[in-house]
N, C-alpha and C positions, 0 to 999 in steps of 0.2 A: 607122583601122578595118581589121580583118583581112579577107582575101578571104572567109573563111567567114561572117563577120557580114554583109558586103555581099550575099552569095549568099542567106542566110536572109531578110534584109529584102526582097530582090527577089522571092523566092518568096511571101512574105506579101502583098506588094503585088499580084502577079499573081492570087493566090487571091482577094483582096478585090475586085479589079476584076471577075473572073469571077462572083463571088457577086452583086455589085451589078448586073451586066448580066443575070444570070438573074432577079433580082428585078424589074428594070425590064421585061423582056420578058414576065414572067408577069402583070404588072399593066397591060399596055397595054389601052386601051379597045377594045371590039369583038372581043376574042379569042373564038374558039369554045371550048366547054368542054374539048375534048381538047387544045387548043393549049398550055395550061400544062404538061400532062403531056409532050407532045412536046418542047417547049422545055426543060423540066426535064431530060429524058433527054439531049438534045443537050448542054446546058450541064453537066450532071453528068458526061457522058463527057469533055467538054473539060477540066473541072476535074480529073478523074481522070488524064487524059493529062499535064496540066501538073504535077500532084502526082507522078506516076510519073517524069516526066522530071526533076523537081526532086530526087527521091530518087536517081536515077541520077547526076545531076551532083554531088550531095553525096558519094556514094560515090567517084566519080572524083576529086573534089577531095581527099578524105581520103587516097586511095591515092597521089596525086601529092605531097601535102604531107607525109604521115607515112610514106612508103615507106622509103627508105634514109636512114640517118643522114648527116650532112654528111661531107665528105672529112676534115676535121680530127678528127672523132670516130673515123672508121675508122682514120686514121693513129695516133691515140693508142691505140686498141685493139690495133693491130698491134704497136706498141712494147711494150705491156704483155705481150702473149703471147710476144714474143721474149725479154723479161726472164725469163719463167717457163720458157723452153725449155731447161732443163738439169736432168739428174737430181738433182744436188746442190741446186739452187735449189728444185726441187719438194719434196725432202725437208725443206729448211729451212722452207718454207711449211707443210708438214704438221706439223712440230714446233711452229711458232709459233701454229698455230691452237688448240693446247691452252692455252698461256700464254706470257707473255714469257720470253725466255731470254737469257743472256749467251753470249759466244762459246765459252767453255770447256764449257758445258753442251751446246751444239750439236756441238762437236768430239767429246765423249764419246758423244752419242746417235747421231751419224752415222758415227763411226769413220773420220774423214778428217783430214788435217793441218790445223792451225790456220790457216796462211796461205791454204789453199784455201777454208775457211769464210769467212774475212775478205774474200777477193776476191769471193765470191758474194754476201755481205751487202752489199758496196759496190755491186754491180750492182743488187741488189734495192732498195737505198736510193735510188739515183739514178733508178730507174724509179718511185719512189713506192709500192712494194709494202710495204716495212718502214720503220719509224722507230726510231731509237736514242735512248734517254734514259740519261744518266749517273746511276749510283747508286753513289756512293763511287768506287772505283777501276774499277768495271766499267761497261760499257754494256749496258743491257738492250734487246734488240730485240723488237719486237712488230709484228704485222700492222697496217697502216694501215686496211685495209678487209677485213672477213671474207668479203665476196663473192668475193674472190680465192681464198680457201681452198676455197670451193664449186666454183670452176672447176677447181682442181687436183684435188680429190676426185673430181669427175666424170670428169676425164681419166684418173686412176689406176683408177677403177672400170671405165671403158670398156676400158682396156688389160688389166686383170685378167680381163675377160670374153672376151678374145680379139678385141676390136675389133668385136663384133657390134652 
């Protein structure tokens, strides 16, 4: 059972206990007419404090549990960003967001030598950014995940706006 589930169950038990105690104190024999009202106010205040504290603990638990990603996720994200950190690779991702392309189409579109395009495609492929599928004599490259194109477009847009 998760920490969150144990916490919620604990809060429900505490609330039920306080409600039962309030009901018991209200029904004691020999109580003055104003006693249930005073007892109800005191118990209602205590229940409010417990509930408020419970919400506070819930928020703290969420912040601690869901704050930062794990170290492995951060390392993977760093590797991914490093793989995208070259102007030719950025241009390749921008080309591939439109459709799958073969090496010679990328060479023509980017106006760079074929060995350079192949080298950058190899880096992008090893980082899991692109995948290549053989189609006859050519290998068609495509983006593995279009979220990566969104990251690249955002970076290019930011740079075009002067970094503001």
